[in-house]
C-alpha positions, -999 to +999 in steps of 0.1 A: +340+084-021+321+103+006+327+136-010+318+124-045+285+107-036+263+138-031+275+152-064+265+120-082+230+122-067+227+159-077+237+152-113+211+124-115+186+147-100+192+175-125+187+152-154+152+143-141+140+179-138+133+186-174+095+181-174+063+201-172+042+177-151+049+149-126+030+122-108+044+106-076+033+071-067+037+058-031+023+028-014+024+006+017+031+031+044+009+011+068+001+041+089-015+031+122-025+045+156+007+063+162+035+061+188+036+077+222+067+095+233+093+069+243+068+041+234+067+020+203+033+008+192+039-028+179+007-024+158+020+006+139+048+000+114+052+035+101+080+058+115+088+081+086+064+110+090+091+137+086+108+120+056+074+120+038+070+156+046+104+164+032+097+144+000+064+163-006+081+196+002+108+188-023+084+182-052+062+212-044+090+239-042+116+255-065+112+242-101+082+222-091+063+250-074+040+259-103+040+225-119+010+202-119+017+174-094-005+144-087+002+123-056-011+088-062-015+068-030-015+032-043-030+012-014-021+003+022-013+039+030-032+032+062-032-001+081-068-001+094-065-039+101-042-031+130-062-001+143-085-007+172-121+003+173-137+007+207-106-007+222-104-040+202-097-054+168-129-061+150-136-082+119-171-068+113-163-034+098-190-007+094-187+028+081-186+042+116-157+019+124-139+030+093-143+067+101-131+062+136-100+044+124-092+071+099-094+098+126-073+077+149-046+074+122-045+111+115-045+119+152-015+095+157+003+110+127-004+147+126+025+154+103+010+132+076-023+150+079-005+184+078+016+174+048-014+162+027-033+193+037-006+217+027-001+198-006-037+200-017-040+237-011-022+244-044-047+244-073-022+225-094-020+196-069-041+165-070-045+134-048-057+100-061-063+073-035-065+036-044-076+014-015-055-016-007-062-048+013-051-031+045-072+000+041-103-014+024-124+009+046-117+037+021-144+022-002-170+035+022-184+069+011-184+082+047-147+074+051-138+091+018-158+122+029-139+121+062-106+120+044-115+150+023-128+169+053-097+163+074-071+174+048-090+199+026-107+230+039-126+243+008-147+227-019-121+234-046-094+214-027-118+186-020-127+183-056-090+176-064-091+144-043-105+113-059-108+077-049-106+046-072-130+025-052-149+005-078-121-013-096-085-025-090-068-003-116-061+034-122-053+043-158-029+072-161-021+091-193+008+077-213-002+040-212+003+036-174-016+011-153-014+014-115-026-015-093-021-020-056-015-057-064-038-075-039-062-084-067-037-109-081-038-130-049-068-151-041-062-146-004-064-108-006-086-101-036-117-079-033-151-091-046-159-059-065-194-073-072-200-073-035-177-050-016-202-047+013-227-070+030-260-052+031-287-065+055-321-048+061-321-028+093-283-031+098-253-011+089-234-023+057-202-042+066-171-048+045-168-081+026-132-086+038-110-110+019-096-139+040-061-124+041-075-094+060-093-116+084-060-134+089-043-102+099-070-091+123-074-125+140-039-142+137-013-115+131-027-091+157-030-120+183+007-128+180+021-094+171+033-085+206+049-119+210+065-119+176+066-083+162+081-094+128+053-119+120+039-097+092+072-081+082+090-112+068+082-126+033+075-151+020+054-162+050+060-199+044+098-195+046+094-174+078+073-201+094+098-228+083+127-209+101+105-202+131+099-239+134+136-243+142+141-211+162+109-211+182+089-244+176+064-237+204+054-204+190+052-218+155+029-246+166+007-221+183+005-199+152-001-228+128-028-242+152-046-209+152-043-205+114-059-240+109-086-234+134-095-200+120-095-212+084-119-240+092-141-217+112-144-190+086-145-212+055-168-240+068-185-232+101-191-194+104-207-170+080-216-198+055-246-180+041-232-146+045-200-154+025-218-178+000-188-202+000-189-230-025-170-263-021-152-257-054-141-223-044-128-235-011-109-263-028-093-238-051-085-217-021-068-246-004-048-259-034-038-227-051-047-197-030-031-203+004+002-186-005+017-151-004+035-142-036+071-130-034+068-113-068+042-097-091+065-096-121+048-124-139+014-107-136+029-074-148+046-092-178+013-108-188-005-074-188+023-057-207+023-085-233-014-087-239-025-050-235-010-032-264-016+004-252+000-002-218+037+006-215+042+009-177+028-012-149+031+001-113+024-022-083+028-021-046+015-047-021+044-072-019+068-047-002+096-055-027+109-025-046+115-034-082+124-017-115+125-039-146+124-033-183+111-063-203+123-073-237+094-054-254+108-022-238+079-020-214+085-013-177+074-028-144+078-008-112+070-019-077+071+010-052+080-012-022+072-001+013+081+025+038+081+000+067+105-025+081+105-055+057+127-086+054+126-108+022+139-143+027+135-153-010+170-161-023+162-140-054+154-110-034+173-116-002+176-082+014+163-060+043+145-028+040+132+000+046+142+019+015+120+049+011+111+042-025+085+058-048+077+060-085+081+092-105+062+097-138+074+127-158+056+144-187+071+167-213+058+196-234+037+173-256+018+159-226+033+125-232+052+105-206+089+112-210+103+091-181+092+066-155+116+059-126+118+041-093+136+064-068+147+063-032+143+093-010+177+100+007+167+131+027+169+168+020+207+168+016+212+138-006+178+142-022+171+112-044+188+082-059+178+062-090+170+026-082+179+002-110+171-032-095 
C-alpha cells in the first residue's frame, strides 16, 4: 500500500493539470507574532510556513510557470486579535495599531513574507485579500498600503494586489462566490455601513464585532491556562466537557463571558455602539452561538442566485466539499491550524492543509473546482471528497 499511494496521488495530480489559468483559495492561517527558537507562542497558532512556501512553489513552477495564477486569501490569514500592540492586547484598534500588528506578523513569519513577495514578482500572478473577523485591520487603507509595500517592490507588482474591503463577497469568473463566512454569524458580522468609528480630533477606530471583542478579552485572558480554548468547536460542547474535566476553570470562563457581555452590551460604549434593546434581545436569543456548519447558508445562496455555481467559505475551520442536488458545489477551505471538532457529524481532528483550486480552460470558463490537501513536495496533493 505504501508503494502504491504516491502513484495514486500523481495520477490524480496529472488529471488536474489540463488548464490555462488557476485560482488558489486559502483561509484561516491565523498567522501571529511568531515563535522563538525552542519556544512556542501560545497566541500564534500557525506552524506551517515552509509548507505554504512549498505549495506556492508548486503552483508557480513547471507547467504553471507561465500560467495566470491568482492567490485568493479568504480571511483570517492573520490573527491580529492575538497580536499585542505596545505590549498588550487592545480592543480599541487604530490604523497605527493595525500597521504595527501587520509588521509584527511578517517579522515573526519571514518565510510567509518572502513567499508572497516572490509570488507577486511574476506579471501573471495576482493576490486578492478578503479580510476576516480576525484580521479586520485590513480594511484600513494604511494597513493595505503597508501590506503592498512589504511584499511588492515596484508599482506594477503592487497594482496586482487588491483588497475586498467594502463587502463580504468576492465574485470570481465562472459563477463563483467567495465569502470568508463571518458575515453569516451575528456574533462576528461586520457592520459595512460603519466599519470604523470616526470622532473629530481622534484617530478612526474599528467597529469590532462582539466575537472579536470576545477573543481579545476572554480568549486571550485564558489562552495560557487553556491553550485549546479557541481551537475546539462547537464552543458550547467544549464548555460542556470542560465543566466535567475542569469545573473551576469553566466557572471562571463563564463568569468572565457573562461579565464582559453585560459590560459591552449595556454599560460601556452605549452611545458609541448605538445598541438597541431589540438588537440585544436578538443577540441573546439567536446570536450567541458559533455555527459548526455553513452548508445551509451556501445551499440557500446556490438555490436563489441562478448565476452562482460554486460557493467557497472559510471561517468555521471545517474543510468540506459537497455537491448539492442541483449540481452546484459548496467548498470550505478549512484551516491550517490545530482544530478539533466535537460535532458528531464532523468529529475529527485537524490540521489538514486544505485549499481550493479553481481551474479554467481554453474558453476562459471554469472547468473544475476542487478541495485539495497539500501533502508535501513528494506526495504533492490529494483530492478531498468529504
